[in-house]
DOFITOR-205657 format. One record per atom (N, C-alpha, C): residue number from 1; residue in three letters; chain; z, y, x. Coordinates in pm, 1 decimal. Atoms other than C-alpha are relative to their C-alpha. Layout:
residues N
[r NUM, ALA, A, [Z, Y, X]] ...
***
This chain:
residues 105
[r 1, MET, A, [-78.6, 115.1, -39.7]] [r 1, MET, A, [-6458.7, 7265.2, -5779.0]] [r 1, MET, A, [122.3, 46.6, 76.6]] [r 2, SER, A, [-120.9, -34.3, -72.7]] [r 2, SER, A, [-6103.5, 7294.5, -5666.0]] [r 2, SER, A, [18.6, -98.2, 116.0]] [r 3, LYS, A, [-21.9, 79.7, -119.8]] [r 3, LYS, A, [-6007.8, 7168.3, -5326.4]] [r 3, LYS, A, [128.8, -79.5, -16.3]] [r 4, LYS, A, [-120.3, 81.9, 8.8]] [r 4, LYS, A, [-5764.0, 6876.6, -5324.5]] [r 4, LYS, A, [88.1, 29.4, 120.8]] [r 5, SER, A, [-90.2, -26.3, -111.6]] [r 5, SER, A, [-5459.6, 6952.0, -5117.8]] [r 5, SER, A, [44.8, -132.1, 60.6]] [r 6, LYS, A, [-45.0, 118.1, -71.3]] [r 6, LYS, A, [-5352.3, 6704.9, -4854.4]] [r 6, LYS, A, [150.4, -15.3, -19.8]] [r 7, PRO, A, [-145.3, 16.6, 4.5]] [r 7, PRO, A, [-5007.7, 6550.4, -4870.5]] [r 7, PRO, A, [62.0, 55.2, 128.0]] [r 8, SER, A, [-66.5, -55.6, -117.0]] [r 8, SER, A, [-4753.5, 6689.2, -4630.1]] [r 8, SER, A, [4.2, -102.9, 111.6]] [r 9, LEU, A, [-10.8, 91.0, -113.6]] [r 9, LEU, A, [-4717.7, 6542.9, -4282.2]] [r 9, LEU, A, [119.2, -93.3, -17.3]] [r 10, TRP, A, [-116.6, 83.6, 27.4]] [r 10, TRP, A, [-4375.6, 6417.4, -4388.4]] [r 10, TRP, A, [-40.8, -119.3, -85.5]] [r 11, ALA, A, [39.6, 106.2, 92.4]] [r 11, ALA, A, [-4535.5, 6218.0, -4670.5]] [r 11, ALA, A, [-101.5, -95.1, 63.6]] [r 12, MET, A, [104.4, 82.8, -59.6]] [r 12, MET, A, [-4831.7, 6094.1, -4466.4]] [r 12, MET, A, [54.4, -98.9, 102.5]] [r 13, PHE, A, [-48.5, 82.1, -110.7]] [r 13, PHE, A, [-4625.7, 5953.5, -4180.2]] [r 13, PHE, A, [147.1, -36.3, -16.8]] [r 14, LYS, A, [-141.1, 25.9, 26.3]] [r 14, LYS, A, [-4295.3, 5866.3, -4346.1]] [r 14, LYS, A, [48.3, -133.3, 56.8]] [r 15, HIS, A, [-41.0, 131.0, -49.6]] [r 15, HIS, A, [-4296.0, 5510.0, -4209.1]] [r 15, HIS, A, [0.3, -8.1, 152.5]] [r 16, SER, A, [5.8, 1.2, -146.5]] [r 16, SER, A, [-4338.8, 5606.2, -3843.0]] [r 16, SER, A, [129.8, 54.9, 58.5]] [r 17, PRO, A, [-126.4, -49.7, -55.4]] [r 17, PRO, A, [-4004.6, 5628.3, -3661.0]] [r 17, PRO, A, [-20.4, 104.2, 110.0]] [r 18, THR, A, [27.1, -95.7, -107.7]] [r 18, THR, A, [-4156.5, 5812.9, -3364.9]] [r 18, THR, A, [-33.3, 137.0, -56.6]] [r 19, LEU, A, [43.1, -127.5, 56.9]] [r 19, LEU, A, [-4321.7, 6078.8, -3576.4]] [r 19, LEU, A, [111.1, 66.9, -79.9]] [r 20, ARG, A, [-111.0, -60.3, 75.4]] [r 20, ARG, A, [-4015.3, 6127.4, -3797.1]] [r 20, ARG, A, [90.2, 80.8, 93.0]] [r 21, ARG, A, [-85.4, -72.3, -95.0]] [r 21, ARG, A, [-3807.9, 6225.2, -3492.2]] [r 21, ARG, A, [-67.9, 128.3, 47.7]] [r 22, ILE, A, [73.6, -118.9, -45.2]] [r 22, ILE, A, [-4080.6, 6465.6, -3375.0]] [r 22, ILE, A, [-2.6, 104.9, -110.7]] [r 23, PHE, A, [8.4, -95.5, 110.1]] [r 23, PHE, A, [-4123.5, 6624.3, -3717.8]] [r 23, PHE, A, [134.3, 64.6, -29.9]] [r 24, GLU, A, [-132.0, -57.9, 24.5]] [r 24, GLU, A, [-3749.6, 6671.7, -3757.3]] [r 24, GLU, A, [30.6, 112.9, 98.1]] [r 25, LYS, A, [-23.9, -104.5, -100.0]] [r 25, LYS, A, [-3748.1, 6879.5, -3438.5]] [r 25, LYS, A, [-96.3, 117.4, -17.2]] [r 26, VAL, A, [105.1, -101.7, -2.2]] [r 26, VAL, A, [-4074.7, 7070.4, -3489.6]] [r 26, VAL, A, [-18.8, 71.2, -133.4]] [r 27, LEU, A, [33.2, -59.4, 129.2]] [r 27, LEU, A, [-4132.8, 7125.7, -3860.3]] [r 27, LEU, A, [125.1, 46.8, -73.0]] [r 28, PRO, A, [-115.9, -46.3, 77.8]] [r 28, PRO, A, [-3903.8, 7329.9, -4080.4]] [r 28, PRO, A, [23.7, -91.7, -119.0]] [r 29, THR, A, [-32.6, 85.9, 114.1]] [r 29, THR, A, [-3723.2, 7139.0, -4350.8]] [r 29, THR, A, [8.3, 78.9, -129.2]] [r 30, ARG, A, [-0.4, -80.8, 121.9]] [r 30, ARG, A, [-3717.7, 7431.2, -4591.9]] [r 30, ARG, A, [-112.0, 102.1, 9.9]] [r 31, PHE, A, [108.0, -97.4, 2.8]] [r 31, PHE, A, [-3977.9, 7683.8, -4698.6]] [r 31, PHE, A, [56.7, 140.8, 10.3]] [r 32, TYR, A, [-43.0, -137.4, -18.8]] [r 32, TYR, A, [-3946.8, 8044.2, -4595.5]] [r 32, TYR, A, [-75.8, 90.2, -96.5]] [r 33, PRO, A, [71.2, -89.4, 92.1]] [r 33, PRO, A, [-4035.9, 8337.0, -4824.5]] [r 33, PRO, A, [-125.1, 57.5, 65.4]] [r 34, LYS, A, [126.3, -53.8, -48.9]] [r 34, LYS, A, [-4385.0, 8474.9, -4792.1]] [r 34, LYS, A, [21.0, 145.2, 44.9]] [r 35, PRO, A, [-19.2, -137.9, -46.4]] [r 35, PRO, A, [-4395.2, 8795.7, -4582.5]] [r 35, PRO, A, [-79.7, 98.9, -85.1]] [r 36, LYS, A, [63.3, -102.0, 85.5]] [r 36, LYS, A, [-4487.2, 9116.8, -4760.6]] [r 36, LYS, A, [-117.0, 68.2, 71.3]] [r 37, VAL, A, [101.7, -80.2, -67.2]] [r 37, VAL, A, [-4676.5, 9340.1, -4518.0]] [r 37, VAL, A, [20.2, -14.0, 150.0]] [r 38, CYS, A, [-8.5, 5.1, -145.7]] [r 38, CYS, A, [-4755.7, 9330.0, -4148.9]] [r 38, CYS, A, [74.8, 123.0, 49.6]] [r 39, GLU, A, [-84.1, -112.0, -43.2]] [r 39, GLU, A, [-4489.0, 9541.3, -3982.7]] [r 39, GLU, A, [-53.0, 68.9, 125.1]] [r 40, HIS, A, [38.7, -57.5, -129.0]] [r 40, HIS, A, [-4644.4, 9595.0, -3641.8]] [r 40, HIS, A, [-148.3, 36.8, 7.9]] [r 41, ASN, A, [143.0, -33.2, 5.5]] [r 41, ASN, A, [-5010.5, 9636.5, -3744.7]] [r 41, ASN, A, [-77.8, -60.6, 116.2]] [r 42, ARG, A, [70.8, 65.8, -110.0]] [r 42, ARG, A, [-5116.3, 9395.7, -3473.4]] [r 42, ARG, A, [-86.8, -114.0, -51.5]] [r 43, VAL, A, [72.9, 114.8, 53.0]] [r 43, VAL, A, [-5217.3, 9079.6, -3656.5]] [r 43, VAL, A, [28.2, -7.3, -149.2]] [r 44, ASP, A, [-21.7, 9.3, 143.9]] [r 44, ASP, A, [-5273.7, 9046.3, -4026.4]] [r 44, ASP, A, [44.1, -142.7, -35.5]] [r 45, TYR, A, [-55.9, 128.0, 40.5]] [r 45, TYR, A, [-5109.2, 8763.4, -4214.5]] [r 45, TYR, A, [-107.1, -101.9, -35.3]] [r 46, LYS, A, [108.8, 92.7, 30.1]] [r 46, LYS, A, [-5442.0, 8615.6, -4315.7]] [r 46, LYS, A, [-40.9, -76.0, 126.3]] [r 47, SER, A, [33.7, 65.6, -127.0]] [r 47, SER, A, [-5523.4, 8544.7, -3950.1]] [r 47, SER, A, [110.0, -95.7, 43.2]] [r 48, ILE, A, [-112.8, 87.2, -34.9]] [r 48, ILE, A, [-5176.9, 8401.6, -3890.4]] [r 48, ILE, A, [-1.9, -124.4, -87.5]] [r 49, ASN, A, [8.8, 113.4, 92.1]] [r 49, ASN, A, [-5221.8, 8181.9, -4196.7]] [r 49, ASN, A, [-108.6, -97.7, 44.7]] [r 50, LYS, A, [108.0, 86.3, -48.3]] [r 50, LYS, A, [-5554.9, 8049.8, -4065.5]] [r 50, LYS, A, [43.2, -74.6, 125.9]] [r 51, LEU, A, [-47.5, 61.1, -123.5]] [r 51, LEU, A, [-5398.0, 7983.6, -3726.6]] [r 51, LEU, A, [101.1, -110.9, -30.4]] [r 52, ALA, A, [-99.3, 100.9, 37.7]] [r 52, ALA, A, [-5109.0, 7797.3, -3887.9]] [r 52, ALA, A, [-67.5, -123.6, -59.4]] [r 53, HIS, A, [71.5, 113.2, 57.8]] [r 53, HIS, A, [-5351.2, 7580.4, -4086.6]] [r 53, HIS, A, [-70.8, -80.7, 107.7]] [r 54, LYS, A, [64.9, 71.3, -110.0]] [r 54, LYS, A, [-5546.3, 7496.7, -3771.1]] [r 54, LYS, A, [101.8, -78.6, 81.4]] [r 55, GLN, A, [-104.7, 70.5, -73.2]] [r 55, GLN, A, [-5222.8, 7405.3, -3595.9]] [r 55, GLN, A, [44.3, -124.9, -76.7]] [r 56, MET, A, [-38.4, 116.4, 79.8]] [r 56, MET, A, [-5131.7, 7174.4, -3883.4]] [r 56, MET, A, [-107.1, -109.1, 8.3]] [r 57, GLU, A, [106.8, 98.5, -16.1]] [r 57, GLU, A, [-5472.3, 7006.4, -3852.3]] [r 57, GLU, A, [12.0, -70.8, 134.5]] [r 58, VAL, A, [-19.0, 59.3, -131.8]] [r 58, VAL, A, [-5409.4, 6951.8, -3481.2]] [r 58, VAL, A, [118.6, -95.6, -2.5]] [r 59, LEU, A, [-116.0, 87.6, 12.3]] [r 59, LEU, A, [-5065.5, 6811.0, -3560.2]] [r 59, LEU, A, [-35.6, -129.8, -72.4]] [r 60, GLU, A, [38.9, 118.1, 75.7]] [r 60, GLU, A, [-5221.5, 6574.3, -3810.8]] [r 60, GLU, A, [-80.8, -96.5, 86.7]] [r 61, VAL, A, [81.2, 84.7, -87.8]] [r 61, VAL, A, [-5476.5, 6446.6, -3557.9]] [r 61, VAL, A, [88.8, -68.8, 103.7]] [r 62, LEU, A, [-90.3, 58.8, -98.5]] [r 62, LEU, A, [-5206.6, 6395.0, -3294.8]] [r 62, LEU, A, [91.4, -104.5, -62.8]] [r 63, ALA, A, [-85.4, 96.1, 68.8]] [r 63, ALA, A, [-4983.7, 6222.5, -3546.9]] [r 63, ALA, A, [-75.5, -129.1, -30.2]] [r 64, ASN, A, [80.8, 120.0, 24.3]] [r 64, ASN, A, [-5266.4, 5985.6, -3640.2]] [r 64, ASN, A, [-15.7, -81.6, 127.2]] [r 65, GLN, A, [12.8, 70.7, -126.7]] [r 65, GLN, A, [-5313.6, 5901.2, -3273.1]] [r 65, GLN, A, [129.6, -71.9, 36.9]] [r 66, ILE, A, [-128.6, 64.3, -28.7]] [r 66, ILE, A, [-4941.9, 5830.0, -3230.8]] [r 66, ILE, A, [19.2, -120.6, -90.0]] [r 67, LEU, A, [-12.3, 111.9, 93.9]] [r 67, LEU, A, [-4947.9, 5610.7, -3540.3]] [r 67, LEU, A, [-86.2, -117.6, 44.9]] [r 68, LEU, A, [88.6, 104.8, -49.9]] [r 68, LEU, A, [-5243.8, 5417.1, -3398.4]] [r 68, LEU, A, [61.6, -68.1, 121.9]] [r 69, MET, A, [-64.4, 56.8, -118.0]] [r 69, MET, A, [-5058.5, 5371.0, -3069.3]] [r 69, MET, A, [118.6, -87.3, -39.2]] [r 70, GLU, A, [-112.1, 81.8, 47.3]] [r 70, GLU, A, [-4752.1, 5242.7, -3255.8]] [r 70, GLU, A, [-48.7, -133.6, -54.5]] [r 71, LYS, A, [54.2, 124.6, 54.7]] [r 71, LYS, A, [-4964.3, 4987.3, -3439.8]] [r 71, LYS, A, [-47.0, -92.2, 111.8]] [r 72, GLU, A, [46.0, 80.6, -112.8]] [r 72, GLU, A, [-5126.1, 4871.3, -3114.7]] [r 72, GLU, A, [118.9, -58.1, 76.8]] [r 73, LYS, A, [-119.3, 47.6, -70.1]] [r 73, LYS, A, [-4784.2, 4845.8, -2950.0]] [r 73, LYS, A, [63.8, -115.8, -76.3]] [r 74, GLU, A, [-58.4, 106.1, 82.2]] [r 74, GLU, A, [-4657.6, 4634.5, -3238.7]] [r 74, GLU, A, [-82.5, -127.8, 9.5]] [r 75, GLU, A, [86.6, 116.9, -13.3]] [r 75, GLU, A, [-4960.0, 4402.1, -3214.8]] [r 75, GLU, A, [21.5, -68.0, 135.3]] [r 76, VAL, A, [-23.0, 55.3, -133.5]] [r 76, VAL, A, [-4906.0, 4357.9, -2840.2]] [r 76, VAL, A, [135.7, -68.7, 6.1]] [r 77, ARG, A, [-134.0, 58.8, 1.5]] [r 77, ARG, A, [-4535.1, 4292.3, -2894.3]] [r 77, ARG, A, [-0.1, -134.7, -72.5]] [r 78, LYS, A, [7.3, 126.0, 74.9]] [r 78, LYS, A, [-4612.6, 4025.9, -3155.0]] [r 78, LYS, A, [-72.3, -107.9, 80.8]] [r 79, ALA, A, [73.9, 96.3, -80.7]] [r 79, ALA, A, [-4867.2, 3860.1, -2924.0]] [r 79, ALA, A, [86.7, -52.5, 114.6]] [r 80, TYR, A, [-87.2, 43.6, -108.7]] [r 80, TYR, A, [-4618.4, 3853.7, -2635.6]] [r 80, TYR, A, [112.9, -88.8, -51.7]] [r 81, CYS, A, [-106.3, 83.3, 58.5]] [r 81, CYS, A, [-4343.9, 3714.5, -2860.5]] [r 81, CYS, A, [-53.1, -138.9, -33.6]] [r 82, LYS, A, [60.4, 128.2, 33.0]] [r 82, LYS, A, [-4578.8, 3441.4, -2979.0]] [r 82, LYS, A, [-21.3, -82.3, 127.0]] [r 83, GLU, A, [22.2, 68.9, -127.8]] [r 83, GLU, A, [-4672.5, 3354.4, -2621.0]] [r 83, GLU, A, [132.1, -44.8, 61.6]] [r 84, LEU, A, [-131.4, 35.4, -53.1]] [r 84, LEU, A, [-4306.8, 3356.8, -2515.4]] [r 84, LEU, A, [59.0, -118.9, -74.8]] [r 85, ASP, A, [-47.5, 113.9, 78.1]] [r 85, ASP, A, [-4214.7, 3121.5, -2799.4]] [r 85, ASP, A, [-72.4, -128.8, 40.5]] [r 86, LYS, A, [78.3, 116.3, -43.2]] [r 86, LYS, A, [-4495.0, 2888.7, -2690.7]] [r 86, LYS, A, [50.2, -49.7, 135.4]] [r 87, LEU, A, [-50.1, 39.7, -131.8]] [r 87, LEU, A, [-4368.5, 2891.8, -2332.0]] [r 87, LEU, A, [139.3, -62.0, -8.7]] [r 88, LYS, A, [-133.1, 58.5, 18.4]] [r 88, LYS, A, [-4012.4, 2822.6, -2446.4]] [r 88, LYS, A, [-11.3, -142.1, -53.9]] [r 89, ALA, A, [19.6, 133.6, 55.2]] [r 89, ALA, A, [-4134.1, 2523.6, -2648.8]] [r 89, ALA, A, [-50.2, -95.0, 108.6]] [r 90, ASP, A, [48.8, 81.7, -111.3]] [r 90, ASP, A, [-4325.1, 2395.2, -2346.0]] [r 90, ASP, A, [112.6, -31.9, 97.0]] [r 91, ASN, A, [-112.2, 19.1, -90.8]] [r 91, ASN, A, [-4014.4, 2440.1, -2132.4]] [r 91, ASN, A, [95.1, -107.0, -53.3]] [r 92, VAL, A, [-87.9, 99.8, 62.0]] [r 92, VAL, A, [-3802.2, 2237.1, -2376.2]] [r 92, VAL, A, [-62.7, -138.8, 10.7]] [r 93, GLU, A, [69.4, 129.1, -8.1]] [r 93, GLU, A, [-4064.3, 1961.1, -2381.6]] [r 93, GLU, A, [3.8, -54.3, 142.3]] [r 94, LEU, A, [-3.0, 44.8, -139.7]] [r 94, LEU, A, [-4080.7, 1948.1, -2001.8]] [r 94, LEU, A, [140.1, -43.2, 41.3]] [r 95, LYS, A, [-138.2, 40.4, -30.9]] [r 95, LYS, A, [-3700.5, 1933.7, -1977.7]] [r 95, LYS, A, [30.5, -138.0, -58.3]] [r 96, SER, A, [-24.6, 130.8, 61.0]] [r 96, SER, A, [-3690.9, 1639.6, -2217.8]] [r 96, SER, A, [-74.1, -109.9, 76.6]] [r 97, ARG, A, [74.2, 96.9, -81.5]] [r 97, ARG, A, [-3959.8, 1458.7, -2014.3]] [r 97, ARG, A, [72.5, -27.2, 131.9]] [r 98, LEU, A, [-72.3, 15.3, -125.6]] [r 98, LEU, A, [-3762.5, 1522.6, -1697.2]] [r 98, LEU, A, [125.7, -85.5, -19.8]] [r 99, GLU, A, [-118.3, 82.7, 29.3]] [r 99, GLU, A, [-3449.4, 1373.1, -1855.8]] [r 99, GLU, A, [-39.0, -147.8, -16.2]] [r 100, VAL, A, [48.0, 137.4, 18.0]] [r 100, VAL, A, [-3648.3, 1062.3, -1954.7]] [r 100, VAL, A, [-30.1, -61.2, 135.2]] [r 101, ILE, A, [34.3, 50.4, -133.4]] [r 101, ILE, A, [-3777.5, 1025.7, -1599.2]] [r 101, ILE, A, [126.7, -25.2, 80.8]] [r 102, ARG, A, [-125.7, 18.6, -73.8]] [r 102, ARG, A, [-3427.9, 1069.1, -1452.7]] [r 102, ARG, A, [71.5, -126.7, -45.7]] [r 103, HIS, A, [-68.3, 117.8, 52.1]] [r 103, HIS, A, [-3284.4, 799.1, -1679.4]] [r 103, HIS, A, [-77.3, -128.2, 28.7]] [r 104, ALA, A, [82.3, 116.2, -27.4]] [r 104, ALA, A, [-3573.9, 566.8, -1605.9]] [r 104, ALA, A, [22.9, -49.8, 143.1]] [r 105, HIS, A, [-17.5, 40.7, -139.8]] [r 105, HIS, A, [-3500.5, 564.0, -1229.2]] [r 105, HIS, A, [140.9, -17.3, 34.3]] 
***
């Protein structure tokens, strides 16, 4: 069985304005050529590759959390806007009642 590859972080979170700004600063926009041989004999490229994959997994988890926070923020904003509209309507109604009372006396 072949392993299905995940879509890129760019593709997964393309609708998030917060994450787009972060990815533009952090992730490269072009691919670099694959290195040939380890020059300093300190760390092999296989270990660096594993580390890079783990870092991408961490980035994905953090990006999902930011996306969740954005959705919650949007829900709260909509609820506050709805409540504010209700209060404005109540205010207009009370002003009209006050005008009626003023004209009555």
